[in-house]
DRENDO-1510 file (C-alpha; in Angstrom, 1 decimal, always signed):
<recs>
REC; n; res; u; v; w
REC; 1; MET; +4.8; -10.0; +16.3 .
REC; 2; SER; +2.1; -13.0; +17.0 .
REC; 3; ILE; -0.8; -13.5; +15.0 .
REC; 4; ALA; -2.5; -16.1; +17.2 .
REC; 5; PRO; -2.4; -15.7; +21.1 .
REC; 6; THR; +0.6; -16.2; +22.9 .
REC; 7; THR; +0.6; -17.3; +26.7 .
REC; 8; GLU; +2.7; -17.2; +30.1 .
REC; 9; THR; +3.3; -20.7; +30.5 .
REC; 10; ASP; +1.6; -21.7; +27.8 .
REC; 11; GLU; +0.8; -17.8; +27.4 .
REC; 12; SER; -2.9; -18.4; +29.1 .
REC; 13; PRO; -3.9; -15.3; +31.5 .
REC; 14; GLN; -3.4; -17.1; +35.4 .
REC; 15; SER; -5.7; -16.0; +38.1 .
REC; 16; VAL; -5.6; -12.4; +38.7 .
REC; 17; ALA; -4.1; -10.7; +41.9 .
REC; 18; PRO; -5.5; -7.4; +42.9 .
REC; 19; ALA; -5.2; -4.7; +40.6 .
REC; 20; SER; -3.4; -2.6; +43.4 .
REC; 21; LYS; -0.6; -5.1; +43.8 .
REC; 22; ARG; +0.2; -5.1; +40.2 .
REC; 23; SER; +2.3; -3.0; +37.8 .
REC; 24; GLY; +0.5; -0.8; +35.6 .
REC; 25; TRP; +1.3; -3.1; +32.5 .
REC; 26; ALA; +0.2; -6.6; +34.0 .
REC; 27; PRO; -3.6; -5.8; +33.8 .
REC; 28; LEU; -3.4; -4.7; +30.3 .
REC; 29; ARG; -1.6; -7.7; +28.9 .
REC; 30; PRO; -4.3; -10.1; +29.0 .
REC; 31; LEU; -6.6; -7.5; +27.1 .
REC; 32; VAL; -3.8; -7.2; +24.7 .
REC; 33; LEU; -3.5; -10.9; +24.3 .
REC; 34; ARG; -7.3; -11.1; +23.7 .
REC; 35; LEU; -7.5; -8.3; +21.3 .
REC; 36; HIS; -4.6; -10.0; +19.6 .
REC; 37; PHE; -6.3; -13.4; +19.5 .
REC; 38; TYR; -9.5; -12.1; +17.9 .
REC; 39; ALA; -7.4; -9.7; +15.2 .
REC; 40; GLY; -5.0; -12.8; +14.6 .
REC; 41; VAL; -7.8; -15.3; +13.7 .
REC; 42; LEU; -10.0; -13.3; +12.1 .
REC; 43; VAL; -8.3; -10.8; +10.1 .
REC; 44; ALA; -5.2; -13.3; +9.2 .
REC; 45; PRO; -7.2; -14.7; +6.0 .
REC; 46; PHE; -7.3; -11.1; +4.5 .
REC; 47; LEU; -3.5; -10.6; +5.3 .
REC; 48; LEU; -2.7; -14.0; +4.1 .
REC; 49; VAL; -4.3; -12.8; +0.4 .
REC; 50; ALA; -2.6; -9.7; +0.8 .
REC; 51; ALA; +0.9; -11.0; +1.6 .
REC; 52; THR; +0.6; -13.6; -0.9 .
REC; 53; THR; -0.3; -11.4; -3.9 .
REC; 54; GLY; +2.2; -8.4; -2.4 .
REC; 55; PHE; +5.1; -11.3; -2.7 .
REC; 56; LEU; +3.9; -11.7; -6.3 .
REC; 57; TYR; +3.5; -7.9; -7.1 .
REC; 58; ALA; +6.9; -7.3; -5.9 .
REC; 59; ALA; +8.5; -10.1; -7.9 .
REC; 60; SER; +6.6; -8.9; -11.0 .
REC; 61; PHE; +8.8; -5.9; -11.6 .
REC; 62; GLN; +11.7; -8.2; -12.9 .
REC; 63; ALA; +9.3; -10.8; -14.5 .
REC; 64; GLU; +8.1; -7.8; -16.7 .
REC; 65; LYS; +11.3; -7.0; -17.9 .
REC; 66; VAL; +11.9; -10.6; -19.0 .
REC; 67; ILE; +8.5; -11.2; -20.5 .
REC; 68; TYR; +8.2; -7.9; -22.3 .
REC; 69; SER; +11.6; -7.2; -23.1 .
REC; 70; HIS; +10.8; -7.1; -27.0 .
REC; 71; GLU; +8.6; -4.3; -26.4 .
REC; 72; MET; +10.4; -2.5; -23.7 .
REC; 73; THR; +13.8; -2.6; -25.0 .
REC; 74; VAL; +15.7; -2.0; -28.5 .
REC; 75; PRO; +19.2; -2.1; -29.8 .
REC; 76; VAL; +21.1; +1.3; -29.4 .
REC; 77; GLY; +21.1; +3.3; -32.6 .
REC; 78; ASP; +23.0; +6.5; -33.5 .
REC; 79; GLU; +20.5; +9.2; -32.8 .
REC; 80; LYS; +17.0; +9.4; -31.6 .
REC; 81; LEU; +14.2; +10.8; -34.1 .
REC; 82; PRO; +11.9; +13.6; -32.9 .
REC; 83; ILE; +9.4; +12.5; -30.7 .
REC; 84; SER; +6.8; +14.0; -33.1 .
REC; 85; GLU; +8.1; +11.3; -35.9 .
REC; 86; GLN; +7.8; +8.6; -33.0 .
REC; 87; VAL; +4.0; +9.5; -32.3 .
REC; 88; ALA; +3.4; +9.5; -35.8 .
REC; 89; ALA; +4.5; +6.3; -36.6 .
REC; 90; ALA; +2.5; +4.9; -33.5 .
REC; 91; ARG; -0.8; +6.4; -34.8 .
REC; 92; LYS; -0.1; +5.0; -38.1 .
REC; 93; ALA; +0.0; +1.7; -36.6 .
REC; 94; HIS; -2.7; +2.2; -34.2 .
REC; 95; PRO; -5.1; +5.0; -35.3 .
REC; 96; GLU; -7.8; +4.3; -32.6 .
REC; 97; GLY; -8.5; +6.1; -29.6 .
REC; 98; THR; -6.9; +9.4; -28.7 .
REC; 99; VAL; -3.1; +10.0; -27.5 .
REC; 100; SER; -3.5; +10.6; -23.5 .
REC; 101; ALA; +0.2; +10.9; -22.8 .
REC; 102; VAL; +3.7; +10.1; -24.5 .
REC; 103; ARG; +6.6; +8.8; -22.6 .
REC; 104; PRO; +9.8; +9.6; -24.8 .
REC; 105; SER; +12.8; +6.8; -24.7 .
REC; 106; PRO; +14.5; +7.6; -20.9 .
REC; 107; LYS; +17.5; +5.4; -21.9 .
REC; 108; ASP; +19.2; +4.6; -24.9 .
REC; 109; ASP; +18.2; +0.9; -25.0 .
REC; 110; GLU; +14.5; +1.6; -24.0 .
REC; 111; THR; +11.5; +2.3; -26.3 .
REC; 112; THR; +9.2; +5.1; -26.3 .
REC; 113; ARG; +5.7; +4.6; -25.2 .
REC; 114; VAL; +2.7; +6.4; -26.7 .
REC; 115; MET; -0.5; +6.0; -24.8 .
REC; 116; LEU; -4.1; +5.6; -26.1 .
REC; 117; SER; -7.1; +6.1; -24.4 .
REC; 118; GLY; -10.7; +5.3; -25.8 .
REC; 119; VAL; -9.8; +2.0; -27.3 .
REC; 120; SER; -12.2; -0.5; -27.7 .
REC; 121; GLY; -11.6; -3.4; -25.3 .
REC; 122; ILE; -9.2; -1.1; -22.8 .
REC; 123; GLY; -10.6; -0.6; -19.5 .
REC; 124; GLU; -11.5; +3.4; -18.6 .
REC; 125; THR; -8.5; +3.5; -16.3 .
REC; 126; HIS; -6.5; +1.7; -18.4 .
REC; 127; SER; -4.6; +2.6; -21.8 .
REC; 128; LEU; -3.0; +1.0; -24.7 .
REC; 129; ALA; +0.8; +1.5; -24.8 .
REC; 130; VAL; +2.4; +1.5; -28.3 .
REC; 131; PHE; +6.1; +0.8; -27.8 .
REC; 132; VAL; +8.1; +2.5; -30.8 .
REC; 133; ASP; +11.5; +2.2; -31.5 .
REC; 134; PRO; +13.2; +5.7; -31.1 .
REC; 135; TYR; +15.8; +5.3; -33.9 .
REC; 136; THR; +13.7; +3.9; -36.7 .
REC; 137; ALA; +10.1; +4.7; -35.4 .
REC; 138; LYS; +9.4; +1.1; -35.9 .
REC; 139; VAL; +6.3; -0.1; -33.6 .
REC; 140; ARG; +7.8; -2.9; -31.8 .
REC; 141; GLY; +4.3; -3.7; -30.1 .
REC; 142; ALA; +1.3; -2.6; -28.1 .
REC; 143; LEU; +0.1; -3.6; -24.7 .
REC; 144; GLU; -2.4; -2.7; -22.0 .
REC; 145; GLN; -0.9; -0.2; -19.5 .
REC; 146; TYR; -2.0; +0.7; -15.9 .
REC; 147; GLY; -0.8; +3.4; -13.4 .
REC; 148; SER; +1.6; +5.7; -13.1 .
REC; 149; THR; +4.5; +3.4; -12.7 .
REC; 150; GLY; +3.5; +2.0; -16.3 .
REC; 151; ALA; +2.5; -1.5; -15.4 .
REC; 152; LEU; +2.0; -3.9; -18.1 .
REC; 153; PRO; -0.5; -6.8; -18.1 .
REC; 154; LEU; +1.0; -9.2; -15.8 .
REC; 155; ARG; +2.0; -6.7; -13.1 .
REC; 156; THR; -1.5; -5.0; -13.6 .
REC; 157; TRP; -3.4; -8.1; -13.0 .
REC; 158; ILE; -1.4; -8.8; -10.1 .
REC; 159; ASP; -1.4; -5.3; -8.8 .
REC; 160; GLU; -5.4; -5.2; -9.1 .
REC; 161; PHE; -5.8; -8.6; -7.4 .
REC; 162; HIS; -3.8; -7.4; -4.4 .
REC; 163; ALA; -5.6; -4.0; -4.3 .
REC; 164; ASN; -9.3; -5.4; -4.8 .
REC; 165; LEU; -9.5; -8.9; -5.6 .
REC; 166; LYS; -10.6; -8.1; -9.2 .
REC; 167; LEU; -13.8; -6.7; -7.6 .
REC; 168; GLY; -13.4; -3.2; -8.4 .
REC; 169; ASP; -14.0; -0.4; -5.7 .
REC; 170; ASN; -16.1; -2.7; -3.4 .
REC; 171; GLY; -13.3; -5.2; -3.4 .
REC; 172; ARG; -10.8; -2.4; -1.9 .
REC; 173; LEU; -12.3; -2.9; +1.6 .
REC; 174; TYR; -10.3; -6.2; +2.0 .
REC; 175; SER; -7.3; -4.6; +1.4 .
REC; 176; GLU; -8.3; -1.6; +3.7 .
REC; 177; LEU; -9.0; -4.0; +6.1 .
REC; 178; ALA; -5.9; -5.8; +6.2 .
REC; 179; ALA; -3.8; -2.6; +6.5 .
REC; 180; SER; -6.1; -1.0; +9.3 .
REC; 181; TRP; -5.3; -4.4; +11.4 .
REC; 182; LEU; -1.7; -5.1; +10.4 .
REC; 183; TRP; +0.2; -2.2; +12.5 .
REC; 184; VAL; -2.1; -3.4; +15.7 .
REC; 185; ILE; -1.2; -6.9; +15.3 .
REC; 186; ALA; +2.3; -6.1; +14.6 .
REC; 187; GLY; +2.6; -3.7; +17.5 .
REC; 188; GLY; +0.4; -5.9; +19.7 .
REC; 189; GLY; +2.8; -8.9; +19.2 .
REC; 190; LEU; +5.7; -6.7; +20.0 .
REC; 191; VAL; +4.5; -5.6; +23.2 .
REC; 192; LEU; +3.5; -9.2; +24.1 .
REC; 193; TRP; +7.1; -10.7; +23.1 .
REC; 194; PHE; +9.0; -8.2; +25.0 .
REC; 195; SER; +6.8; -8.5; +28.4 .
REC; 196; ARG; +7.7; -12.2; +28.2 .
REC; 197; ARG; +10.7; -13.2; +30.5 .
REC; 198; ARG; +14.0; -13.5; +28.3 .
REC; 199; THR; +14.1; -17.2; +29.2 .
REC; 200; GLN; +10.9; -18.0; +27.5 .
REC; 201; ARG; +11.8; -16.3; +24.4 .
REC; 202; LYS; +14.2; -18.9; +23.2 .
REC; 203; ILE; +14.0; -21.5; +20.3 .
REC; 204; ARG; +16.8; -23.8; +21.3 .
REC; 205; GLY; +15.8; -26.9; +23.1 .
REC; 206; THR; +11.9; -26.3; +23.1 .
REC; 207; SER; +9.3; -28.4; +21.1 .
REC; 208; GLY; +5.5; -28.2; +20.3 .
REC; 209; ARG; +3.6; -25.1; +20.7 .
REC; 210; ARG; +6.5; -23.4; +22.5 .
REC; 211; ARG; +8.8; -23.9; +19.5 .
REC; 212; THR; +6.2; -22.6; +17.4 .
REC; 213; LEU; +5.8; -19.7; +19.6 .
REC; 214; GLY; +9.6; -19.1; +19.9 .
REC; 215; LEU; +9.8; -18.9; +15.7 .
REC; 216; HIS; +6.5; -16.9; +15.5 .
REC; 217; GLY; +7.7; -14.3; +18.0 .
REC; 218; SER; +11.7; -14.1; +16.9 .
REC; 219; VAL; +10.7; -13.6; +13.1 .
REC; 220; GLY; +7.7; -11.3; +14.1 .
REC; 221; VAL; +10.2; -8.8; +16.2 .
REC; 222; TRP; +12.6; -8.9; +13.3 .
REC; 223; ALA; +9.7; -8.0; +10.5 .
REC; 224; ALA; +7.5; -5.7; +13.0 .
REC; 225; VAL; +8.7; -2.4; +11.8 .
REC; 226; GLY; +8.3; -3.5; +8.1 .
REC; 227; PHE; +4.6; -4.6; +8.8 .
REC; 228; ILE; +3.9; -1.3; +10.5 .
REC; 229; PHE; +5.5; +0.9; +7.5 .
REC; 230; LEU; +3.4; -1.4; +5.0 .
REC; 231; SER; +0.1; -0.9; +7.0 .
REC; 232; ALA; +0.7; +3.3; +7.3 .
REC; 233; THR; +1.4; +3.5; +3.8 .
REC; 234; GLY; -1.0; +1.2; +2.4 .
REC; 235; LEU; -3.5; +3.5; +4.3 .
REC; 236; THR; -2.7; +6.6; +2.6 .
REC; 237; TRP; -4.2; +5.5; -0.8 .
REC; 238; SER; -7.0; +3.6; +0.8 .
REC; 239; THR; -10.8; +4.3; +0.2 .
REC; 240; TYR; -11.9; +5.8; +3.7 .
REC; 241; ALA; -8.6; +6.1; +5.8 .
REC; 242; GLY; -7.0; +7.5; +2.9 .
REC; 243; ALA; -9.9; +10.1; +2.3 .
REC; 244; ASN; -9.5; +11.2; +5.9 .
REC; 245; ILE; -5.8; +11.3; +5.6 .
REC; 246; ASP; -5.9; +13.6; +2.3 .
REC; 247; GLU; -8.4; +15.8; +4.5 .
REC; 248; LEU; -5.9; +16.2; +7.3 .
REC; 249; ARG; -3.0; +16.9; +4.8 .
REC; 250; THR; -5.2; +19.7; +3.0 .
REC; 251; SER; -6.2; +21.1; +6.2 .
REC; 252; LEU; -2.6; +21.6; +7.2 .
REC; 253; ARG; -1.7; +22.8; +3.7 .
REC; 254; GLN; +0.4; +19.8; +3.2 .
REC; 255; ALA; -1.3; +18.6; -0.1 .
REC; 256; THR; +0.5; +17.4; -3.1 .
REC; 257; PRO; +0.7; +20.6; -5.5 .
REC; 258; SER; +0.2; +20.2; -9.3 .
REC; 259; VAL; +0.6; +22.7; -12.3 .
REC; 260; SER; -2.1; +24.5; -13.6 .
REC; 261; ALA; -3.4; +22.6; -16.7 .
REC; 262; THR; -4.9; +25.9; -18.0 .
REC; 263; ALA; -3.0; +28.1; -20.6 .
REC; 264; GLY; -1.1; +31.0; -18.5 .
REC; 265; GLY; -2.5; +29.9; -14.8 .
REC; 266; GLU; -0.5; +29.8; -11.5 .
REC; 267; HIS; -0.4; +26.2; -10.0 .
REC; 268; SER; -3.2; +25.4; -7.9 .
REC; 269; GLY; -5.2; +22.2; -7.2 .
REC; 270; HIS; -6.0; +21.8; -11.0 .
REC; 271; GLY; -4.6; +18.0; -12.1 .
REC; 272; SER; -2.0; +17.5; -14.5 .
REC; 273; GLY; -3.8; +14.3; -15.7 .
REC; 274; ALA; -5.9; +15.8; -18.2 .
REC; 275; ALA; -6.7; +13.2; -20.8 .
REC; 276; GLY; -6.2; +13.9; -24.2 .
REC; 277; GLY; -7.4; +15.3; -27.5 .
REC; 278; GLY; -5.2; +15.7; -30.5 .
REC; 279; VAL; -1.5; +15.3; -29.8 .
REC; 280; GLU; -0.1; +18.1; -32.1 .
REC; 281; HIS; -1.9; +21.0; -30.6 .
REC; 282; GLY; +0.0; +24.6; -31.4 .
REC; 283; VAL; +3.8; +24.4; -31.5 .
REC; 284; GLY; +3.7; +20.6; -31.1 .
REC; 285; LEU; +5.3; +18.0; -29.2 .
REC; 286; ASP; +9.1; +18.7; -30.3 .
REC; 287; LYS; +8.9; +22.4; -29.1 .
REC; 288; VAL; +6.9; +21.4; -26.0 .
REC; 289; LEU; +9.5; +19.0; -24.9 .
REC; 290; ALA; +12.5; +21.4; -25.4 .
REC; 291; ALA; +10.8; +24.1; -23.5 .
REC; 292; ALA; +10.6; +21.6; -20.7 .
REC; 293; ARG; +14.0; +20.7; -21.0 .
REC; 294; ALA; +14.9; +24.0; -20.8 .
REC; 295; LYS; +13.6; +24.3; -17.5 .
REC; 296; GLY; +15.5; +21.3; -16.3 .
REC; 297; LEU; +13.0; +18.4; -16.6 .
REC; 298; GLY; +15.2; +15.4; -17.5 .
REC; 299; ASP; +14.4; +12.3; -18.5 .
REC; 300; PRO; +12.3; +10.4; -17.5 .
REC; 301; VAL; +9.2; +12.4; -18.4 .
REC; 302; GLU; +5.7; +12.0; -19.8 .
REC; 303; ILE; +4.0; +14.6; -21.7 .
REC; 304; VAL; +0.1; +15.1; -21.5 .
REC; 305; PRO; -1.5; +16.8; -24.6 .
REC; 306; PRO; -4.1; +19.4; -23.9 .
REC; 307; ALA; -7.4; +18.5; -22.8 .
REC; 308; ASP; -9.0; +21.1; -24.9 .
REC; 309; ASP; -8.3; +24.7; -26.6 .
REC; 310; SER; -8.0; +26.5; -23.4 .
REC; 311; SER; -5.5; +23.8; -21.6 .
REC; 312; ALA; -1.9; +23.6; -21.8 .
REC; 313; TYR; +0.7; +20.7; -22.2 .
REC; 314; VAL; +1.8; +19.4; -19.2 .
REC; 315; VAL; +5.4; +17.9; -19.0 .
REC; 316; SER; +5.8; +15.8; -15.9 .
REC; 317; GLN; +9.0; +13.8; -14.4 .
REC; 318; VAL; +8.1; +10.2; -13.6 .
REC; 319; GLN; +11.0; +9.1; -11.8 .
REC; 320; ARG; +9.8; +7.2; -8.5 .
REC; 321; SER; +13.2; +5.8; -7.9 .
REC; 322; TRP; +15.7; +7.4; -5.7 .
REC; 323; PRO; +16.6; +10.2; -6.1 .
REC; 324; THR; +12.8; +10.9; -6.8 .
REC; 325; LYS; +12.2; +13.2; -10.2 .
REC; 326; GLN; +8.8; +14.9; -9.9 .
REC; 327; ASP; +9.0; +18.2; -11.3 .
REC; 328; SER; +6.7; +19.4; -13.7 .
REC; 329; ALA; +5.8; +22.2; -16.1 .
REC; 330; ALA; +2.8; +23.4; -18.1 .
REC; 331; VAL; +3.7; +24.7; -21.7 .
REC; 332; ASP; +1.3; +27.0; -23.5 .
REC; 333; PRO; +0.4; +25.1; -26.6 .
REC; 334; ALA; +0.3; +28.4; -28.8 .
REC; 335; THR; +3.7; +30.1; -27.7 .
REC; 336; GLY; +5.6; +27.0; -26.7 .
REC; 337; GLU; +6.5; +29.0; -23.4 .
REC; 338; VAL; +6.4; +27.5; -19.9 .
REC; 339; THR; +3.5; +29.1; -18.0 .
REC; 340; ASP; +3.7; +27.0; -14.9 .
REC; 341; THR; +6.2; +24.9; -12.9 .
REC; 342; VAL; +6.0; +22.8; -9.7 .
REC; 343; ARG; +9.5; +21.2; -8.1 .
REC; 344; PHE; +9.5; +18.6; -6.2 .
REC; 345; ALA; +12.0; +20.2; -3.9 .
REC; 346; ASP; +9.2; +22.7; -3.2 .
REC; 347; TYR; +6.6; +20.0; -1.9 .
REC; 348; PRO; +5.5; +20.2; +1.6 .
REC; 349; VAL; +7.2; +17.9; +4.1 .
REC; 350; LEU; +3.9; +15.3; +4.4 .
REC; 351; ALA; +3.6; +15.5; +0.6 .
REC; 352; LYS; +7.1; +14.1; +0.2 .
REC; 353; LEU; +6.9; +11.7; +2.7 .
REC; 354; THR; +3.8; +10.4; +1.3 .
REC; 355; ARG; +5.3; +10.1; -2.2 .
REC; 356; TRP; +8.3; +8.3; -1.0 .
REC; 357; GLY; +6.0; +6.2; +1.5 .
REC; 358; ILE; +4.0; +4.9; -1.2 .
REC; 359; ASP; +6.9; +4.3; -3.5 .
REC; 360; ALA; +8.8; +2.2; -1.0 .
REC; 361; HIS; +5.4; +0.4; -0.5 .
REC; 362; THR; +5.1; -0.4; -4.1 .
REC; 363; GLY; +8.9; -1.3; -4.7 .
REC; 364; VAL; +10.0; +1.2; -7.1 .
REC; 365; LEU; +11.8; +3.6; -4.6 .
REC; 366; PHE; +15.0; +1.5; -4.1 .
REC; 367; GLY; +14.5; -0.5; -7.2 .
REC; 368; ILE; +15.5; -4.4; -6.8 .
REC; 369; VAL; +16.5; -4.1; -3.3 .
REC; 370; ASN; +13.2; -2.1; -2.3 .
REC; 371; GLN; +11.6; -5.3; -4.3 .
REC; 372; LEU; +13.6; -8.0; -2.5 .
REC; 373; VAL; +12.9; -6.5; +1.1 .
REC; 374; LEU; +9.0; -6.3; +0.4 .
REC; 375; MET; +9.3; -10.3; -0.8 .
REC; 376; ALA; +10.9; -11.0; +2.5 .
REC; 377; LEU; +8.3; -9.0; +4.4 .
REC; 378; ALA; +5.7; -10.8; +2.4 .
REC; 379; LEU; +7.1; -14.3; +3.1 .
REC; 380; SER; +7.6; -13.7; +6.7 .
REC; 381; LEU; +4.0; -12.3; +7.0 .
REC; 382; ILE; +2.9; -15.8; +5.5 .
REC; 383; LEU; +4.8; -17.6; +7.8 .
REC; 384; LEU; +3.8; -15.7; +10.8 .
REC; 385; ILE; -0.1; -16.4; +10.0 .
REC; 386; LEU; +0.8; -20.0; +9.4 .
REC; 387; TRP; +2.6; -20.3; +12.7 .
REC; 388; GLY; -0.3; -18.3; +14.2 .
REC; 389; TYR; -2.7; -21.0; +13.4 .
REC; 390; ARG; -0.8; -23.7; +14.3 .
REC; 391; MET; -0.5; -22.1; +18.0 .
REC; 392; TRP; -4.2; -21.9; +18.0 .
REC; 393; TRP; -4.7; -25.7; +17.1 .
REC; 394; GLN; -2.1; -26.6; +19.4 .
REC; 395; ARG; -3.6; -24.5; +22.1 .
REC; 396; GLY; -6.6; -26.6; +22.0 .
REC; 397; ARG; -4.6; -30.0; +22.9 .
REC; 398; ALA; -7.3; -32.7; +22.8 .
REC; 399; SER; -10.3; -30.4; +21.4 .
REC; 400; ALA; -10.8; -30.1; +17.6 .
REC; 401; PHE; -10.1; -26.5; +17.7 .
REC; 402; GLY; -7.7; -24.0; +19.6 .
REC; 403; ARG; -9.2; -22.5; +22.7 .
REC; 404; PRO; -9.8; -18.5; +22.9 .
REC; 405; VAL; -8.0; -16.3; +25.4 .
REC; 406; PRO; -10.3; -16.3; +28.4 .
REC; 407; ARG; -12.6; -13.3; +29.1 .
REC; 408; GLY; -12.9; -10.6; +31.6 .
REC; 409; ALA; -9.3; -8.8; +31.6 .
REC; 410; TRP; -10.9; -5.6; +30.8 .
REC; 411; GLN; -12.2; -5.7; +34.8 .
REC; 412; GLN; -8.5; -5.7; +36.0 .
REC; 413; VAL; -7.4; -2.4; +34.0 .
REC; 414; PRO; -7.7; +0.6; +36.3 .
REC; 415; ALA; -10.2; +3.1; +35.3 .
REC; 416; TYR; -7.3; +5.7; +34.9 .
REC; 417; VAL; -5.8; +3.5; +32.4 .
REC; 418; LEU; -9.1; +2.4; +30.5 .
REC; 419; VAL; -10.8; +5.4; +30.0 .
REC; 420; PRO; -8.3; +7.1; +28.1 .
REC; 421; SER; -7.5; +4.1; +26.3 .
REC; 422; MET; -11.0; +3.8; +25.1 .
REC; 423; ALA; -11.2; +7.4; +24.1 .
REC; 424; ALA; -7.9; +6.8; +22.3 .
REC; 425; ILE; -9.6; +4.1; +20.3 .
REC; 426; ALA; -12.7; +5.7; +19.6 .
REC; 427; VAL; -10.6; +8.4; +17.9 .
REC; 428; LEU; -8.3; +6.1; +15.9 .
REC; 429; GLY; -11.7; +4.2; +15.0 .
REC; 430; TYR; -13.1; +7.7; +13.4 .
REC; 431; PHE; -10.1; +8.1; +11.1 .
REC; 432; VAL; -9.3; +4.5; +10.4 .
REC; 433; PRO; -13.2; +3.6; +9.8 .
REC; 434; LEU; -12.5; -0.2; +9.0 .
REC; 435; LEU; -10.3; -0.7; +12.0 .
REC; 436; GLY; -13.1; +1.0; +14.3 .
REC; 437; ILE; -16.1; -1.1; +12.9 .
REC; 438; SER; -14.6; -4.5; +12.7 .
REC; 439; LEU; -13.1; -3.9; +16.4 .
REC; 440; ALA; -16.9; -2.8; +17.4 .
REC; 441; ALA; -17.8; -5.8; +15.5 .
REC; 442; PHE; -15.4; -8.1; +17.7 .
REC; 443; ILE; -16.5; -6.6; +20.8 .
REC; 444; ALA; -20.4; -7.4; +20.2 .
REC; 445; VAL; -19.8; -11.0; +19.2 .
REC; 446; ASP; -17.6; -11.4; +22.3 .
REC; 447; VAL; -20.4; -10.0; +24.5 .
REC; 448; VAL; -22.9; -12.1; +23.0 .
REC; 449; LEU; -20.9; -15.2; +23.2 .
REC; 450; GLY; -19.6; -14.3; +26.8 .
REC; 451; GLU; -23.3; -13.8; +28.0 .
REC; 452; ILE; -24.7; -16.9; +26.4 .
REC; 453; ALA; -21.6; -18.8; +28.3 .
REC; 454; TYR; -22.5; -17.1; +31.4 .
REC; 455; ARG; -26.0; -18.1; +31.4 .
REC; 456; ARG; -25.0; -21.8; +30.6 .
REC; 457; GLY; -23.0; -21.8; +34.0 .
REC; 458; LYS; -19.5; -21.8; +31.9 .
REC; 459; ARG; -17.2; -19.8; +33.8 .
REC; 460; THR; -13.7; -19.6; +32.5 .
REC; 461; TYR; -11.9; -16.9; +33.9 .
REC; 462; GLY; -11.5; -17.2; +37.6 .
REC; 463; PRO; -14.3; -16.0; +39.9 .
REC; 464; ALA; -15.2; -13.2; +37.5 .
REC; 465; ARG; -18.3; -13.3; +35.7 .
REC; 466; GLU; -17.5; -14.4; +32.3 .
REC; 467; THR; -18.4; -11.4; +30.0 .
REC; 468; ALA; -16.5; -9.3; +27.8 .
REC; 469; LYS; -19.0; -6.2; +28.5 .
</recs>
């Protein structure tokens, strides 16, 4: 992969031979090179932020365990108390707000979490997690929590900065732009690297820009598959591309199913995330949890109380690590009977792949190994961006800034290749809007700059008129 331009000798397109005498790839290479240059120079700052915050996010899982160990862990006791007693202790210590969910202690040395919504000073999409010793019902602390993975303050702050720069929904456009271009830059870099002669790929014995290019390309080749994966999975929950992906999955009947939160209903699109009223509706938490256990829902689980009198309890498995546990059940609060179940094994194929992809992207699917791989990819991307900018600087030689790759490459591409390529880009731009819009902006700027240069008589690409139209 290459973030900034790569060249033939010094990776600069040479004078163009007649298209009829060239291979099918030869006319495309300068075009890919120019696209790669613009994407690398202009999108790399967004990628640099995403990579740096992504590195910190991957590291935050283990940091969280150390920083919040008092709240998250307890000495192992003899027997865990009923979940209703633990929730009652949490409510006595924190009567504010309402109980939105309960996560019983999943392991012998872990606390129970009681999540409260509507608490003053806690964001609408966040909750206050009260940590309770399952053996003594003693409250060990309370922390703000966010998301389905139960992120605590440190990881929440890094997660939100990574996702939206702490700017809310509008800030998410930065991360979507980065994800939209990462696979293009990585794929283009792979094509450029493997189209080079083997003798030009070596690092040993080189210096200056050639050495930078060698380091850049070698690391990029090893990391490119990971970058493409991160790009694809990141887009699945982005604002615009993510909506298109969801619409496509729904049309193919590959949407993620969920249990009906209405008492006695069949599973449908009704969500299991109903935010809660009182926690002890009807038969109470202990019988609800026992009913879910009887249906095979083992730890870790989350219990969501009924939203109103016509709603059911929803008990869902929340294990995102391998093997994934995502079964869920609805329990009638009046009778304690399970009225609906959804098994992860019955998810459509795309729903499963989406779940695994997102969990691998966020570092939870394979635990610490997953997190170390993400940190390695993030560090690789940071280095590649820095090397890319260094190559751009070195390309300028005596000038203050690096020179761009010369224009006019599109004129050498045969129509039978150019027209289908343009059609494919248009379709892709529709489904990944920020890619399409920014690409159109790059082309518009290039056309204007090319026209200005032409009118000034500055031609830099052989005999061809300098324009990118």
